[in-house]
PyMOL commands that place a pseudoatom at each C-alpha (Angstrom):
pseudoatom trace, name=CA, resn=UNK, resi=1, chain=A, elem=C, hetatm=0, pos=[-0.056, 0.006, 0.015]
pseudoatom trace, name=CA, resn=UNK, resi=2, chain=A, elem=C, hetatm=0, pos=[1.292, 3.457, -0.817]
pseudoatom trace, name=CA, resn=UNK, resi=3, chain=A, elem=C, hetatm=0, pos=[1.572, 6.039, 1.821]
pseudoatom trace, name=CA, resn=UNK, resi=4, chain=A, elem=C, hetatm=0, pos=[-0.544, 9.138, 1.593]
pseudoatom trace, name=CA, resn=UNK, resi=5, chain=A, elem=C, hetatm=0, pos=[1.036, 10.976, 4.452]
pseudoatom trace, name=CA, resn=UNK, resi=6, chain=A, elem=C, hetatm=0, pos=[4.655, 11.306, 5.738]
pseudoatom trace, name=CA, resn=UNK, resi=7, chain=A, elem=C, hetatm=0, pos=[4.671, 12.689, 9.321]
pseudoatom trace, name=CA, resn=UNK, resi=8, chain=A, elem=C, hetatm=0, pos=[7.582, 13.489, 11.483]
pseudoatom trace, name=CA, resn=UNK, resi=9, chain=A, elem=C, hetatm=0, pos=[7.849, 12.583, 14.968]
pseudoatom trace, name=CA, resn=UNK, resi=10, chain=A, elem=C, hetatm=0, pos=[10.594, 14.812, 16.497]
pseudoatom trace, name=CA, resn=UNK, resi=11, chain=A, elem=C, hetatm=0, pos=[9.552, 16.140, 19.928]
pseudoatom trace, name=CA, resn=UNK, resi=12, chain=A, elem=C, hetatm=0, pos=[10.983, 17.510, 22.945]
pseudoatom trace, name=CA, resn=UNK, resi=13, chain=A, elem=C, hetatm=0, pos=[9.594, 17.667, 26.602]
pseudoatom trace, name=CA, resn=UNK, resi=14, chain=A, elem=C, hetatm=0, pos=[8.849, 21.446, 26.235]
pseudoatom trace, name=CA, resn=UNK, resi=15, chain=A, elem=C, hetatm=0, pos=[6.525, 20.647, 23.215]
pseudoatom trace, name=CA, resn=UNK, resi=16, chain=A, elem=C, hetatm=0, pos=[4.820, 17.916, 25.136]
pseudoatom trace, name=CA, resn=UNK, resi=17, chain=A, elem=C, hetatm=0, pos=[4.198, 20.273, 28.058]
pseudoatom trace, name=CA, resn=UNK, resi=18, chain=A, elem=C, hetatm=0, pos=[2.811, 22.805, 25.680]
pseudoatom trace, name=CA, resn=UNK, resi=19, chain=A, elem=C, hetatm=0, pos=[0.489, 20.337, 23.903]
pseudoatom trace, name=CA, resn=UNK, resi=20, chain=A, elem=C, hetatm=0, pos=[-0.889, 18.997, 27.229]
pseudoatom trace, name=CA, resn=UNK, resi=21, chain=A, elem=C, hetatm=0, pos=[-1.425, 22.621, 28.525]
pseudoatom trace, name=CA, resn=UNK, resi=22, chain=A, elem=C, hetatm=0, pos=[-3.416, 23.445, 25.528]
pseudoatom trace, name=CA, resn=UNK, resi=23, chain=A, elem=C, hetatm=0, pos=[-5.746, 20.521, 25.551]
pseudoatom trace, name=CA, resn=UNK, resi=24, chain=A, elem=C, hetatm=0, pos=[-8.126, 21.740, 28.242]
pseudoatom trace, name=CA, resn=UNK, resi=25, chain=A, elem=C, hetatm=0, pos=[-10.800, 24.313, 27.311]
pseudoatom trace, name=CA, resn=UNK, resi=26, chain=A, elem=C, hetatm=0, pos=[-13.686, 26.361, 28.618]
pseudoatom trace, name=CA, resn=UNK, resi=27, chain=A, elem=C, hetatm=0, pos=[-16.584, 27.955, 26.692]
pseudoatom trace, name=CA, resn=UNK, resi=28, chain=A, elem=C, hetatm=0, pos=[-15.639, 30.821, 24.366]
pseudoatom trace, name=CA, resn=UNK, resi=29, chain=A, elem=C, hetatm=0, pos=[-18.057, 33.331, 22.999]
pseudoatom trace, name=CA, resn=UNK, resi=30, chain=A, elem=C, hetatm=0, pos=[-19.391, 32.537, 19.472]
pseudoatom trace, name=CA, resn=UNK, resi=31, chain=A, elem=C, hetatm=0, pos=[-20.013, 34.990, 16.657]
pseudoatom trace, name=CA, resn=UNK, resi=32, chain=A, elem=C, hetatm=0, pos=[-23.673, 35.281, 15.570]
pseudoatom trace, name=CA, resn=UNK, resi=33, chain=A, elem=C, hetatm=0, pos=[-22.673, 35.633, 11.860]
pseudoatom trace, name=CA, resn=UNK, resi=34, chain=A, elem=C, hetatm=0, pos=[-21.341, 32.165, 11.673]
pseudoatom trace, name=CA, resn=UNK, resi=35, chain=A, elem=C, hetatm=0, pos=[-21.363, 30.417, 8.205]
pseudoatom trace, name=CA, resn=UNK, resi=36, chain=A, elem=C, hetatm=0, pos=[-22.226, 26.821, 7.537]
pseudoatom trace, name=CA, resn=UNK, resi=37, chain=A, elem=C, hetatm=0, pos=[-23.291, 26.432, 11.201]
pseudoatom trace, name=CA, resn=UNK, resi=38, chain=A, elem=C, hetatm=0, pos=[-23.676, 23.004, 12.592]
pseudoatom trace, name=CA, resn=UNK, resi=39, chain=A, elem=C, hetatm=0, pos=[-26.682, 22.941, 14.901]
pseudoatom trace, name=CA, resn=UNK, resi=40, chain=A, elem=C, hetatm=0, pos=[-25.001, 20.869, 17.723]
pseudoatom trace, name=CA, resn=UNK, resi=41, chain=A, elem=C, hetatm=0, pos=[-22.477, 18.146, 18.073]
pseudoatom trace, name=CA, resn=UNK, resi=42, chain=A, elem=C, hetatm=0, pos=[-25.258, 15.491, 18.507]
pseudoatom trace, name=CA, resn=UNK, resi=43, chain=A, elem=C, hetatm=0, pos=[-26.022, 15.943, 14.826]
pseudoatom trace, name=CA, resn=UNK, resi=44, chain=A, elem=C, hetatm=0, pos=[-22.437, 15.205, 13.640]
pseudoatom trace, name=CA, resn=UNK, resi=45, chain=A, elem=C, hetatm=0, pos=[-21.618, 11.970, 11.902]
pseudoatom trace, name=CA, resn=UNK, resi=46, chain=A, elem=C, hetatm=0, pos=[-19.667, 9.457, 13.959]
pseudoatom trace, name=CA, resn=UNK, resi=47, chain=A, elem=C, hetatm=0, pos=[-15.939, 9.962, 13.620]
pseudoatom trace, name=CA, resn=UNK, resi=48, chain=A, elem=C, hetatm=0, pos=[-16.398, 13.653, 12.877]
pseudoatom trace, name=CA, resn=UNK, resi=49, chain=A, elem=C, hetatm=0, pos=[-16.192, 16.887, 14.881]
pseudoatom trace, name=CA, resn=UNK, resi=50, chain=A, elem=C, hetatm=0, pos=[-17.108, 20.572, 14.471]
pseudoatom trace, name=CA, resn=UNK, resi=51, chain=A, elem=C, hetatm=0, pos=[-14.097, 22.725, 13.580]
pseudoatom trace, name=CA, resn=UNK, resi=52, chain=A, elem=C, hetatm=0, pos=[-14.429, 26.532, 14.071]
pseudoatom trace, name=CA, resn=UNK, resi=53, chain=A, elem=C, hetatm=0, pos=[-12.104, 29.036, 12.546]
pseudoatom trace, name=CA, resn=UNK, resi=54, chain=A, elem=C, hetatm=0, pos=[-12.088, 32.488, 14.040]
pseudoatom trace, name=CA, resn=UNK, resi=55, chain=A, elem=C, hetatm=0, pos=[-10.917, 35.161, 11.691]
pseudoatom trace, name=CA, resn=UNK, resi=56, chain=A, elem=C, hetatm=0, pos=[-9.268, 38.446, 12.441]
pseudoatom trace, name=CA, resn=UNK, resi=57, chain=A, elem=C, hetatm=0, pos=[-12.374, 40.150, 11.034]
pseudoatom trace, name=CA, resn=UNK, resi=58, chain=A, elem=C, hetatm=0, pos=[-14.378, 38.662, 13.894]
pseudoatom trace, name=CA, resn=UNK, resi=59, chain=A, elem=C, hetatm=0, pos=[-16.095, 36.091, 11.724]
pseudoatom trace, name=CA, resn=UNK, resi=60, chain=A, elem=C, hetatm=0, pos=[-16.509, 32.321, 12.821]
pseudoatom trace, name=CA, resn=UNK, resi=61, chain=A, elem=C, hetatm=0, pos=[-16.604, 29.756, 10.095]
pseudoatom trace, name=CA, resn=UNK, resi=62, chain=A, elem=C, hetatm=0, pos=[-17.684, 26.108, 10.865]
pseudoatom trace, name=CA, resn=UNK, resi=63, chain=A, elem=C, hetatm=0, pos=[-16.837, 22.847, 9.151]
pseudoatom trace, name=CA, resn=UNK, resi=64, chain=A, elem=C, hetatm=0, pos=[-17.772, 19.309, 9.832]
pseudoatom trace, name=CA, resn=UNK, resi=65, chain=A, elem=C, hetatm=0, pos=[-14.480, 17.471, 9.865]
pseudoatom trace, name=CA, resn=UNK, resi=66, chain=A, elem=C, hetatm=0, pos=[-13.737, 13.752, 9.763]
pseudoatom trace, name=CA, resn=UNK, resi=67, chain=A, elem=C, hetatm=0, pos=[-11.094, 12.804, 12.390]
pseudoatom trace, name=CA, resn=UNK, resi=68, chain=A, elem=C, hetatm=0, pos=[-7.950, 11.117, 11.016]
pseudoatom trace, name=CA, resn=UNK, resi=69, chain=A, elem=C, hetatm=0, pos=[-6.424, 9.943, 14.363]
pseudoatom trace, name=CA, resn=UNK, resi=70, chain=A, elem=C, hetatm=0, pos=[-4.809, 6.506, 13.693]
pseudoatom trace, name=CA, resn=UNK, resi=71, chain=A, elem=C, hetatm=0, pos=[-1.924, 5.858, 11.370]
pseudoatom trace, name=CA, resn=UNK, resi=72, chain=A, elem=C, hetatm=0, pos=[-4.138, 4.096, 8.725]
pseudoatom trace, name=CA, resn=UNK, resi=73, chain=A, elem=C, hetatm=0, pos=[-6.722, 6.964, 8.664]
pseudoatom trace, name=CA, resn=UNK, resi=74, chain=A, elem=C, hetatm=0, pos=[-3.859, 9.582, 8.437]
pseudoatom trace, name=CA, resn=UNK, resi=75, chain=A, elem=C, hetatm=0, pos=[-2.218, 7.616, 5.534]
pseudoatom trace, name=CA, resn=UNK, resi=76, chain=A, elem=C, hetatm=0, pos=[-5.456, 7.316, 3.726]
pseudoatom trace, name=CA, resn=UNK, resi=77, chain=A, elem=C, hetatm=0, pos=[-6.885, 10.791, 4.281]
pseudoatom trace, name=CA, resn=UNK, resi=78, chain=A, elem=C, hetatm=0, pos=[-9.373, 11.865, 1.545]
pseudoatom trace, name=CA, resn=UNK, resi=79, chain=A, elem=C, hetatm=0, pos=[-7.822, 9.512, -1.145]
pseudoatom trace, name=CA, resn=UNK, resi=80, chain=A, elem=C, hetatm=0, pos=[-10.338, 8.436, -3.731]
pseudoatom trace, name=CA, resn=UNK, resi=81, chain=A, elem=C, hetatm=0, pos=[-12.974, 11.041, -2.840]
pseudoatom trace, name=CA, resn=UNK, resi=82, chain=A, elem=C, hetatm=0, pos=[-14.505, 12.729, -5.849]
pseudoatom trace, name=CA, resn=UNK, resi=83, chain=A, elem=C, hetatm=0, pos=[-16.069, 15.733, -4.070]
pseudoatom trace, name=CA, resn=UNK, resi=84, chain=A, elem=C, hetatm=0, pos=[-15.943, 17.555, -0.756]
pseudoatom trace, name=CA, resn=UNK, resi=85, chain=A, elem=C, hetatm=0, pos=[-18.720, 19.785, 0.409]
pseudoatom trace, name=CA, resn=UNK, resi=86, chain=A, elem=C, hetatm=0, pos=[-18.163, 23.551, 1.279]
pseudoatom trace, name=CA, resn=UNK, resi=87, chain=A, elem=C, hetatm=0, pos=[-18.509, 22.966, 4.921]
pseudoatom trace, name=CA, resn=UNK, resi=88, chain=A, elem=C, hetatm=0, pos=[-16.661, 19.557, 5.047]
pseudoatom trace, name=CA, resn=UNK, resi=89, chain=A, elem=C, hetatm=0, pos=[-13.014, 18.623, 5.683]
pseudoatom trace, name=CA, resn=UNK, resi=90, chain=A, elem=C, hetatm=0, pos=[-10.787, 16.300, 7.504]
pseudoatom trace, name=CA, resn=UNK, resi=91, chain=A, elem=C, hetatm=0, pos=[-8.775, 17.105, 10.513]
pseudoatom trace, name=CA, resn=UNK, resi=92, chain=A, elem=C, hetatm=0, pos=[-5.354, 15.378, 11.396]
pseudoatom trace, name=CA, resn=UNK, resi=93, chain=A, elem=C, hetatm=0, pos=[-4.763, 16.004, 15.071]
pseudoatom trace, name=CA, resn=UNK, resi=94, chain=A, elem=C, hetatm=0, pos=[-1.366, 14.994, 16.487]
pseudoatom trace, name=CA, resn=UNK, resi=95, chain=A, elem=C, hetatm=0, pos=[-0.858, 14.209, 20.122]
pseudoatom trace, name=CA, resn=UNK, resi=96, chain=A, elem=C, hetatm=0, pos=[2.403, 15.986, 20.052]
pseudoatom trace, name=CA, resn=UNK, resi=97, chain=A, elem=C, hetatm=0, pos=[3.580, 18.783, 17.879]
pseudoatom trace, name=CA, resn=UNK, resi=98, chain=A, elem=C, hetatm=0, pos=[5.586, 17.616, 14.768]
pseudoatom trace, name=CA, resn=UNK, resi=99, chain=A, elem=C, hetatm=0, pos=[6.993, 18.484, 11.471]
pseudoatom trace, name=CA, resn=UNK, resi=100, chain=A, elem=C, hetatm=0, pos=[4.013, 17.297, 9.381]
pseudoatom trace, name=CA, resn=UNK, resi=101, chain=A, elem=C, hetatm=0, pos=[4.517, 16.776, 5.561]
pseudoatom trace, name=CA, resn=UNK, resi=102, chain=A, elem=C, hetatm=0, pos=[1.499, 15.956, 3.451]
pseudoatom trace, name=CA, resn=UNK, resi=103, chain=A, elem=C, hetatm=0, pos=[1.250, 14.954, -0.196]
pseudoatom trace, name=CA, resn=UNK, resi=104, chain=A, elem=C, hetatm=0, pos=[-1.816, 14.487, -2.579]
pseudoatom trace, name=CA, resn=UNK, resi=105, chain=A, elem=C, hetatm=0, pos=[-1.159, 11.100, -4.021]
pseudoatom trace, name=CA, resn=UNK, resi=106, chain=A, elem=C, hetatm=0, pos=[-4.453, 9.446, -5.138]
pseudoatom trace, name=CA, resn=UNK, resi=107, chain=A, elem=C, hetatm=0, pos=[-6.360, 12.464, -3.819]
pseudoatom trace, name=CA, resn=UNK, resi=108, chain=A, elem=C, hetatm=0, pos=[-8.667, 13.682, -6.522]
pseudoatom trace, name=CA, resn=UNK, resi=109, chain=A, elem=C, hetatm=0, pos=[-10.113, 16.845, -4.877]
pseudoatom trace, name=CA, resn=UNK, resi=110, chain=A, elem=C, hetatm=0, pos=[-7.871, 19.980, -4.801]
pseudoatom trace, name=CA, resn=UNK, resi=111, chain=A, elem=C, hetatm=0, pos=[-7.523, 21.158, -1.112]
pseudoatom trace, name=CA, resn=UNK, resi=112, chain=A, elem=C, hetatm=0, pos=[-6.500, 23.843, 1.089]
pseudoatom trace, name=CA, resn=UNK, resi=113, chain=A, elem=C, hetatm=0, pos=[-4.277, 22.440, 3.947]
pseudoatom trace, name=CA, resn=UNK, resi=114, chain=A, elem=C, hetatm=0, pos=[-4.246, 24.567, 7.060]
pseudoatom trace, name=CA, resn=UNK, resi=115, chain=A, elem=C, hetatm=0, pos=[-1.359, 23.871, 9.348]
pseudoatom trace, name=CA, resn=UNK, resi=116, chain=A, elem=C, hetatm=0, pos=[-2.288, 24.564, 12.990]
pseudoatom trace, name=CA, resn=UNK, resi=117, chain=A, elem=C, hetatm=0, pos=[0.195, 25.616, 15.748]
pseudoatom trace, name=CA, resn=UNK, resi=118, chain=A, elem=C, hetatm=0, pos=[-0.080, 24.480, 19.365]
pseudoatom trace, name=CA, resn=UNK, resi=119, chain=A, elem=C, hetatm=0, pos=[-1.642, 27.920, 20.286]
pseudoatom trace, name=CA, resn=UNK, resi=120, chain=A, elem=C, hetatm=0, pos=[-4.413, 27.342, 17.702]
pseudoatom trace, name=CA, resn=UNK, resi=121, chain=A, elem=C, hetatm=0, pos=[-3.281, 29.864, 15.224]
pseudoatom trace, name=CA, resn=UNK, resi=122, chain=A, elem=C, hetatm=0, pos=[-2.858, 29.035, 11.587]
pseudoatom trace, name=CA, resn=UNK, resi=123, chain=A, elem=C, hetatm=0, pos=[0.907, 28.761, 10.632]
pseudoatom trace, name=CA, resn=UNK, resi=124, chain=A, elem=C, hetatm=0, pos=[0.449, 28.395, 6.929]
pseudoatom trace, name=CA, resn=UNK, resi=125, chain=A, elem=C, hetatm=0, pos=[-2.178, 27.543, 4.189]
pseudoatom trace, name=CA, resn=UNK, resi=126, chain=A, elem=C, hetatm=0, pos=[-1.012, 25.515, 1.259]
pseudoatom trace, name=CA, resn=UNK, resi=127, chain=A, elem=C, hetatm=0, pos=[-2.835, 24.497, -1.743]
pseudoatom trace, name=CA, resn=UNK, resi=128, chain=A, elem=C, hetatm=0, pos=[-2.593, 20.746, -2.693]
pseudoatom trace, name=CA, resn=UNK, resi=129, chain=A, elem=C, hetatm=0, pos=[-3.178, 19.835, -6.226]
pseudoatom trace, name=CA, resn=UNK, resi=130, chain=A, elem=C, hetatm=0, pos=[-4.750, 16.424, -7.174]
pseudoatom trace, name=CA, resn=UNK, resi=131, chain=A, elem=C, hetatm=0, pos=[-2.368, 13.549, -7.324]
pseudoatom trace, name=CA, resn=UNK, resi=132, chain=A, elem=C, hetatm=0, pos=[0.715, 15.600, -6.659]
pseudoatom trace, name=CA, resn=UNK, resi=133, chain=A, elem=C, hetatm=0, pos=[3.677, 13.982, -4.858]
pseudoatom trace, name=CA, resn=UNK, resi=134, chain=A, elem=C, hetatm=0, pos=[5.148, 17.429, -4.043]
pseudoatom trace, name=CA, resn=UNK, resi=135, chain=A, elem=C, hetatm=0, pos=[5.465, 17.649, -0.192]
pseudoatom trace, name=CA, resn=UNK, resi=136, chain=A, elem=C, hetatm=0, pos=[3.552, 20.363, 1.590]
pseudoatom trace, name=CA, resn=UNK, resi=137, chain=A, elem=C, hetatm=0, pos=[4.746, 21.415, 5.022]
pseudoatom trace, name=CA, resn=UNK, resi=138, chain=A, elem=C, hetatm=0, pos=[4.572, 24.520, 7.217]
pseudoatom trace, name=CA, resn=UNK, resi=139, chain=A, elem=C, hetatm=0, pos=[8.259, 24.260, 8.074]
pseudoatom trace, name=CA, resn=UNK, resi=140, chain=A, elem=C, hetatm=0, pos=[7.514, 24.468, 11.847]
pseudoatom trace, name=CA, resn=UNK, resi=141, chain=A, elem=C, hetatm=0, pos=[6.036, 21.984, 14.302]
pseudoatom trace, name=CA, resn=UNK, resi=142, chain=A, elem=C, hetatm=0, pos=[2.281, 21.839, 14.182]
pseudoatom trace, name=CA, resn=UNK, resi=143, chain=A, elem=C, hetatm=0, pos=[-0.441, 20.202, 16.311]
pseudoatom trace, name=CA, resn=UNK, resi=144, chain=A, elem=C, hetatm=0, pos=[-2.858, 19.497, 13.534]
pseudoatom trace, name=CA, resn=UNK, resi=145, chain=A, elem=C, hetatm=0, pos=[-3.667, 19.918, 9.833]
pseudoatom trace, name=CA, resn=UNK, resi=146, chain=A, elem=C, hetatm=0, pos=[-7.144, 20.680, 8.558]
pseudoatom trace, name=CA, resn=UNK, resi=147, chain=A, elem=C, hetatm=0, pos=[-7.986, 19.823, 4.901]
pseudoatom trace, name=CA, resn=UNK, resi=148, chain=A, elem=C, hetatm=0, pos=[-10.750, 21.664, 3.260]
pseudoatom trace, name=CA, resn=UNK, resi=149, chain=A, elem=C, hetatm=0, pos=[-11.803, 22.219, -0.409]
pseudoatom trace, name=CA, resn=UNK, resi=150, chain=A, elem=C, hetatm=0, pos=[-9.355, 24.352, -2.344]
pseudoatom trace, name=CA, resn=UNK, resi=151, chain=A, elem=C, hetatm=0, pos=[-10.437, 27.931, -2.532]
pseudoatom trace, name=CA, resn=UNK, resi=152, chain=A, elem=C, hetatm=0, pos=[-12.657, 27.949, 0.682]
pseudoatom trace, name=CA, resn=UNK, resi=153, chain=A, elem=C, hetatm=0, pos=[-10.007, 29.571, 2.887]
pseudoatom trace, name=CA, resn=UNK, resi=154, chain=A, elem=C, hetatm=0, pos=[-9.643, 32.523, 0.499]
pseudoatom trace, name=CA, resn=UNK, resi=155, chain=A, elem=C, hetatm=0, pos=[-13.396, 32.732, -0.219]
pseudoatom trace, name=CA, resn=UNK, resi=156, chain=A, elem=C, hetatm=0, pos=[-14.112, 32.973, 3.505]
pseudoatom trace, name=CA, resn=UNK, resi=157, chain=A, elem=C, hetatm=0, pos=[-11.264, 35.311, 4.317]
pseudoatom trace, name=CA, resn=UNK, resi=158, chain=A, elem=C, hetatm=0, pos=[-9.407, 32.744, 6.397]
pseudoatom trace, name=CA, resn=UNK, resi=159, chain=A, elem=C, hetatm=0, pos=[-5.632, 33.599, 6.669]
pseudoatom trace, name=CA, resn=UNK, resi=160, chain=A, elem=C, hetatm=0, pos=[-2.526, 32.890, 8.507]
pseudoatom trace, name=CA, resn=UNK, resi=161, chain=A, elem=C, hetatm=0, pos=[-2.758, 33.795, 12.148]
pseudoatom trace, name=CA, resn=UNK, resi=162, chain=A, elem=C, hetatm=0, pos=[-6.430, 33.132, 12.472]
pseudoatom trace, name=CA, resn=UNK, resi=163, chain=A, elem=C, hetatm=0, pos=[-7.468, 30.829, 15.281]
pseudoatom trace, name=CA, resn=UNK, resi=164, chain=A, elem=C, hetatm=0, pos=[-8.884, 27.287, 15.061]
pseudoatom trace, name=CA, resn=UNK, resi=165, chain=A, elem=C, hetatm=0, pos=[-10.562, 25.038, 17.627]
pseudoatom trace, name=CA, resn=UNK, resi=166, chain=A, elem=C, hetatm=0, pos=[-12.764, 21.918, 17.420]
pseudoatom trace, name=CA, resn=UNK, resi=167, chain=A, elem=C, hetatm=0, pos=[-14.883, 19.646, 19.572]
pseudoatom trace, name=CA, resn=UNK, resi=168, chain=A, elem=C, hetatm=0, pos=[-16.755, 20.379, 22.636]
pseudoatom trace, name=CA, resn=UNK, resi=169, chain=A, elem=C, hetatm=0, pos=[-14.967, 23.357, 24.325]
pseudoatom trace, name=CA, resn=UNK, resi=170, chain=A, elem=C, hetatm=0, pos=[-17.742, 23.984, 26.897]
pseudoatom trace, name=CA, resn=UNK, resi=171, chain=A, elem=C, hetatm=0, pos=[-16.480, 21.146, 29.297]
pseudoatom trace, name=CA, resn=UNK, resi=172, chain=A, elem=C, hetatm=0, pos=[-13.120, 20.863, 30.895]
pseudoatom trace, name=CA, resn=UNK, resi=173, chain=A, elem=C, hetatm=0, pos=[-12.081, 17.574, 29.475]
pseudoatom trace, name=CA, resn=UNK, resi=174, chain=A, elem=C, hetatm=0, pos=[-10.533, 16.221, 32.748]
pseudoatom trace, name=CA, resn=UNK, resi=175, chain=A, elem=C, hetatm=0, pos=[-8.526, 19.293, 33.679]
pseudoatom trace, name=CA, resn=UNK, resi=176, chain=A, elem=C, hetatm=0, pos=[-9.134, 20.672, 37.010]
pseudoatom trace, name=CA, resn=UNK, resi=177, chain=A, elem=C, hetatm=0, pos=[-7.648, 21.506, 40.390]
pseudoatom trace, name=CA, resn=UNK, resi=178, chain=A, elem=C, hetatm=0, pos=[-4.160, 19.932, 40.294]
pseudoatom trace, name=CA, resn=UNK, resi=179, chain=A, elem=C, hetatm=0, pos=[-4.837, 17.732, 37.249]
pseudoatom trace, name=CA, resn=UNK, resi=180, chain=A, elem=C, hetatm=0, pos=[-3.126, 18.160, 33.993]
pseudoatom trace, name=CA, resn=UNK, resi=181, chain=A, elem=C, hetatm=0, pos=[-5.438, 18.406, 30.902]
pseudoatom trace, name=CA, resn=UNK, resi=182, chain=A, elem=C, hetatm=0, pos=[-6.079, 15.260, 29.008]
pseudoatom trace, name=CA, resn=UNK, resi=183, chain=A, elem=C, hetatm=0, pos=[-5.170, 15.214, 25.156]
pseudoatom trace, name=CA, resn=UNK, resi=184, chain=A, elem=C, hetatm=0, pos=[-8.112, 14.111, 23.053]
pseudoatom trace, name=CA, resn=UNK, resi=185, chain=A, elem=C, hetatm=0, pos=[-8.127, 14.053, 19.331]
pseudoatom trace, name=CA, resn=UNK, resi=186, chain=A, elem=C, hetatm=0, pos=[-11.764, 15.037, 19.096]
pseudoatom trace, name=CA, resn=UNK, resi=187, chain=A, elem=C, hetatm=0, pos=[-11.358, 18.412, 20.992]
pseudoatom trace, name=CA, resn=UNK, resi=188, chain=A, elem=C, hetatm=0, pos=[-8.801, 21.233, 20.720]
pseudoatom trace, name=CA, resn=UNK, resi=189, chain=A, elem=C, hetatm=0, pos=[-9.662, 24.517, 22.469]
pseudoatom trace, name=CA, resn=UNK, resi=190, chain=A, elem=C, hetatm=0, pos=[-6.651, 26.856, 22.788]
pseudoatom trace, name=CA, resn=UNK, resi=191, chain=A, elem=C, hetatm=0, pos=[-8.662, 30.090, 22.151]
pseudoatom trace, name=CA, resn=UNK, resi=192, chain=A, elem=C, hetatm=0, pos=[-10.075, 29.724, 25.779]
pseudoatom trace, name=CA, resn=UNK, resi=193, chain=A, elem=C, hetatm=0, pos=[-6.567, 29.536, 27.156]
pseudoatom trace, name=CA, resn=UNK, resi=194, chain=A, elem=C, hetatm=0, pos=[-5.631, 33.143, 26.349]
for i in range(1, 194): cmd.bond("trace and resi %d" % i, "trace and resi %d" % (i + 1))
show_as sticks, trace
zoom trace
């Protein structure tokens, strides 16, 4: 089987501590001018999460993203898909920040790849062309990569530095008095940690 993704694994203790510190969340105010709003997480398909992108202009854009958590799902990604809805995507969360590198082998849909730092800001937005073997990387450690249909980031005014979070950020996910936050692939809430 051919690999869809190449993902680096270089880490250090400081990066681990940062990743763990960012995993806990509390509710953040939402913008009433949301686009493609998802009514609630109960309506999400299994294996998916709601991703929210908060732009510098104050808008919040929502996507329903499939979770690619294990090695097989990350290698397969969106291979073989013919279409991708405007408000759909795939999120590749990493338990620890790493130098993620993606390619588009056997991927038929052109994509925007949003590389996400541990503080939730977008490090880079790169365009992936169908079936390309050219590596795409942010050239800095990231905690996740979000793939959406190519052109959506520009159309919605999403840019480097905008903030991303996903999952249920209204609960504390195991963090509390004297307890370290618990990393979960289905939630990432750094905007509430400001």
